[in-house]
N, C-alpha and C positions, 0 to 999 in steps of 0.2 A: 809888555812882551807881545801880546797879541796885536797891538797897534803897529809895532815895528815890523812884525811879520807880514801884516796886511800891506804896509807901504812898500816893502821889498817886492811882494808879489805883484802889486800894481805897476812898479817900474819895469819888471821883467815881462809881464803878460799884458798889462793894460788895466784900466779902471774896472772895478767890479760893478756890474749893474744890479740895482735892487730888483728882487723878484716881484713880478706883478702880483697884486693881491688875488688870492684864490676865492672865487665866488662859489659858495656851497650850492649843490644842485637843488633845484626847486622841488619841494615835497609834493608828491602826487596826491590826489584826493584819497586814493586807497590807503596810502601811507599815513595821511592825516587821520583817517578814521581808525586805523589800527593803533596809532599812538594814543588817541583819545580814549579808545576802548580799554587801554591798559592802565589808565589813570584811576586812582581811588575815586569813589563817587563824589566826595566833597571837592576834590581838586577839579574834577570834570565840571561840576556845577559852576565853579569860578570862571572857567574858560569857555563854556558852551556858547554864550551870546557872541563873544568876539570871534570864535571859530566859525559859528554859523554865518556871521556877516562876511568873513573872509571867503567861505565856500560858496556864498551866494544862495543860501537856503534858509528856511525857517528853522527856528530852534526845535519845534516839534518834530520836523523831519529828521534833523540831526539826532534827536533823542532816540527815534526808532532805529536809525542806522547803527547807532552805538550799542543799543540794547541787543541787537541781533549779533553783534560781534564780540560781546563780552564773553569771557571764558565761562563755560558751564562747569560747575563744581560737582565732582562725583561724591555726593553725600552718601554716608553709610546709613541707609534707611532701615527702620525696623519693619517687620512683617514681610509680606510678599506682594509683588505687583499683581493687580487685578487682571485676570485673563477671562474674557467672555467671547469665545470663538463664535463665528457665524455658523448657521445651520448649513450643512452640505445639502444642497438642493437635489431633489429626486430627479433622475436623468430623463424621465419620460413624462408625457402629459398624463394627468390623473382625472378621475371622475370626482368632481368636487362634492357632489351629494353623497357618494359612497364613502369618501374619506371622512366627512363630517359625521355620518352615521356610525362608522367604526369608532370614532373618537367618543361620541356620546355613549356608546355601548361600553367603552373602556371606563369612563367615569362611573357609570352605574354599577360596574362590577366591584369597584373598590370602596365606594362611599355611599351611605344611605342618603338619598337626595329627594327633595320635593319633586312633585310632578313637573316635567319639562325642564328641570334645572340642568340635566345632562346636555340637553340641546343648546341651552344658553351657554354653557361652559365650552362646548365645541365651537360655537360661533365666536365666542370671545377670544379663544385661542387663535382662531383664524384671523380675527381683527388685529391681534398683536403683531402678526406678520405683515400687516399692511396699514397700520394705524395712521401713517403719514398721508394716506389717501383721503382722510376724513378731517373735518374741522375740529372734532372732539374725540377724545379717547376716554370712554366711560371707565371709572374705577370699578373693579370687581370686588365687592365686599362679601367675604365669606364670614358669616356671623352665626353664633350659636348662643343659647341662653346659659350654658354651663360648659364645664370641661368635658373632655372625652366624647365629643360629638363628631370628630373626624376633620377638624379644621386644618390641622397640620398635614394630615395625609392628603387631603384634597389639594392643598397648596403644593405639596411635593409632586403630585400627578400633573398639575398644571405646569409646573416648572420644566417638566420633560417635553412639553408640547409647545412651548413658546420660544421665541428667539432670545438669545443672550440673557438667560435668567439670572437675576441677582437676588439671592435669598438673604434676608436680614431680619434681625429682631430689634435692633436698636439704632436705626438710622438717625443721623444728625443732618441738619440743614446743610452744613459745609460739605459733608460727604455727598449728599443727594444731588445737588446741582452740578457738582464737578464730575461725578460718575455718569450722570445723564449726558452732559456735554461731551464727554470723552468717549463713552462706550455705547450710548443709546440702548440701554438695557430694558428688559421687562422687570420691573421692581416687584418683588414678592415679599411683603412685610408682614411679620407675625407679631402677636402681642400688641396690637394697635390700641386696644382698650387702655393699655398702660402708657405707651409711648406718646399717644396723641392727646391724652387727657389735659395736660397743662402746657402743651407746647404749641402756642398759637402760631409761631413762625413756621414750624413744620407743616401745620395744617394749611397755612396760607400758600406755601410752596406747592403742596399737593393739589390745592385748588387751582393754582395758576397753571399747573401742568395738565389740567383737564382739557385745555384748549390750545390748538396750534398757535404758535407765536408767543406762548407763555415764556417769560424769562425771569431770571434772578439777576440783579445788578449788584456788583461788588467793586470796591476799589482795589486795584492790583498793582504790584510793582513798587519800586522805590519812589515813583512820582505819583502814586495813588491814582492811576488812570482808571476811569470808570469802564468796566468791561461787562458785557452781557453774556449770560450763560443760559443755554436752552434748558427748559425743564419739562417740555412736552414729551410724555412717555406713557406707555401702558403700565398700570399699577394694580396690584392685588393687595387688598388690605384685610387681614384676618384678625378677628378678635371676638371677645364676649360682649354681647349687647350691641346697641346701635352706635353708629358713628356720630360725631358732632354734626349738627344740622347742615352746614355748608358742604361738608364732604358727602353726607347722605344724599343730598340733592344731585350730586355728580356721580352717583354709583348705581350699579345694578346689583341688587342684594340677593345672595343665596343664603337662605335661613336653614341651618342644619338642626337635626334632632339626633339623639342617640339611636344607633342601629338596633333593631330588634334581633333576637337570637335567630340565626340562620338567614338573615336578610341579605348578607353580602356573600358573593360567590367566590371572591378572590381576596388575597391579602397583598397589598402593594409591597414589592421588594425592589428597592432602587438598584440592586445588583443585577436584576434580570428585567431589563426594560427594552429589549431589542424591538418588540412590536411597537411600543410607544415611540421610540426613536425613528422608526420607519414612517409612522404616521406624521411625526413632526417634520420630516423631510418632504413629505407630500404637500404640506400646507403652503410653503413658499413656492412650490411648483404651480399649485392652483392659483396663487396670487400673481405670479409672473405671467401666466398664460391669460389672465383676465385683468391686467393692470389698467388698461384704458377704460374698461367698463367700471372698475372700482373708482377710478378718479372722477368719472362723470355720473356716477350713480345718483339717482334721486328716487328712492323707493317710496311706495305709498305706505303711510303709517296709519295705525288705528286712530279713530276719532279722538280717543282719550289721550293721545300722545301730543303734547305741546310743550313749548319752552324747553327747559332743561331735560325733561323726560324724553322729549323727541330727540334732543342731542345725544342722549345716552343710548337710545335704541336704534338710531338711524344706521350706524355701521353694521349692526347685526341683521337688520332687515335687508340691507343692501347685499351683504354676503349671501344670505339665504336666497334672495331673488336670483343672483348670478349663479349660485350652485344649482338651482332648479330642483327637479324632482318634487318631493313633498315638503321641502324645507320652507317655502313661503307659508304654508299652513302650520308647520311646526313652530316657527318663530311667532306667528300670530297667536297661537295657543299659549305659548310661553309668556307672552306679554300679558295676557289676561290672568294667567295663574300666578305669576310672580310679581306683578305690579299691584301693590295694595292701594286702597283708596286714599290712604294718607299720602302716598307718593304723588298721586295725581292732583290732590286737592290742597296740599299744604300751603302753597303760595296763595292760591285764590281765597282760601278760608281766612287766612290772616288779614289779607287786604280788606275783605268784605266785613270782617268783624270790627276792624278799626273804623271803617266808614260808618257802620251802624252806630257805634258809640259816639262818634263825632256828631252824627245827626241828632242823637238823643240830647246831647249837651246844647246844641244849637236851638232845638225846639224848646228845651226847658228854660233857656236863658239864664242859667245859674252856673256859678263857678264850682259848686259842690253838689253831688247827688249821691244818695245812699246806694250801695252796691246792689241791693235787692231791687231797687227801682230801675237801675241801669239795665239789669238783666231782663226785668219784666218788659220794659219799653223796647229794648233791642230785639226781643223775641216776639213782639206783638204781631209782626207781619208773617211769622213762620207758622202760626196756628192754622 
């Protein structure tokens, strides 16, 4: 039936010409990327090499372009997003020496402190606002021999005077390097005598963050690409007793004791901190007005400051020197009062002792020597 109709139509009208084949429009690069981004990961993996060749690019380049175009899923996450707002900088120039003196006075009012510790705390808080200007950021270790010596109170006061404070009692490695990379906080960790005792990975990350350029490396994404996370940040570590040796070497230690009756003039109330907030706003003003000097600072350090001890105290001496007034003398006095002989000699004593023991064995020419004989021979030159 259809054939007869066609023949009759051709007699009356003429032969019907076949339609020319329709060529589909060429897919643009943008359309190709959108199509590939919509594929399931397994199907994309099957096509990526062929498509990269067709587009004339490397597969690694194609992977990055596709990752950027993949739809972002709106996950229902528990908890709240971290918000660490920047300090609103003081609008006018400030007297650095005067601001530091007010901050030191504030610390002394709230917590019973060793001599010169308030000065160190004021300088360390200033350093937290400009730590990027220095090769190292000394850990501030607030230590006490027992409970109820004011560690948590002191940490709370410090938190009001530093930028983007992050208070935590149970930091994990995964949290620490991600929050430092994203927010560049001042980390204030409490209960470190518990959290650091058996956590070598966390100790290692805090050690790495002592020096500019410290990073944590992790495999990220579907293709396990190695990514670097910055871990350089100012850190406060509060706890009972001493820190592990490697962290102790990277710290300035404030050793607290219980306050005597009537020793404190004020009680810290986090609801009434207008004065402290004002002082905090003045610190970045001081830093901004002296940025070039902080970047190029090379302060004169005491003769006993060398190696890591010098790294720890250099930012404080630099800030004191730039602030002027009596602060160069105050930081020098603090160094003498707060730096114990074991801090200055720890590395040298260990090396010297090992060298002396090695010499004893070499001179004796024996594989085994009684402990008493080793002690006697190693000490013979010290009499």
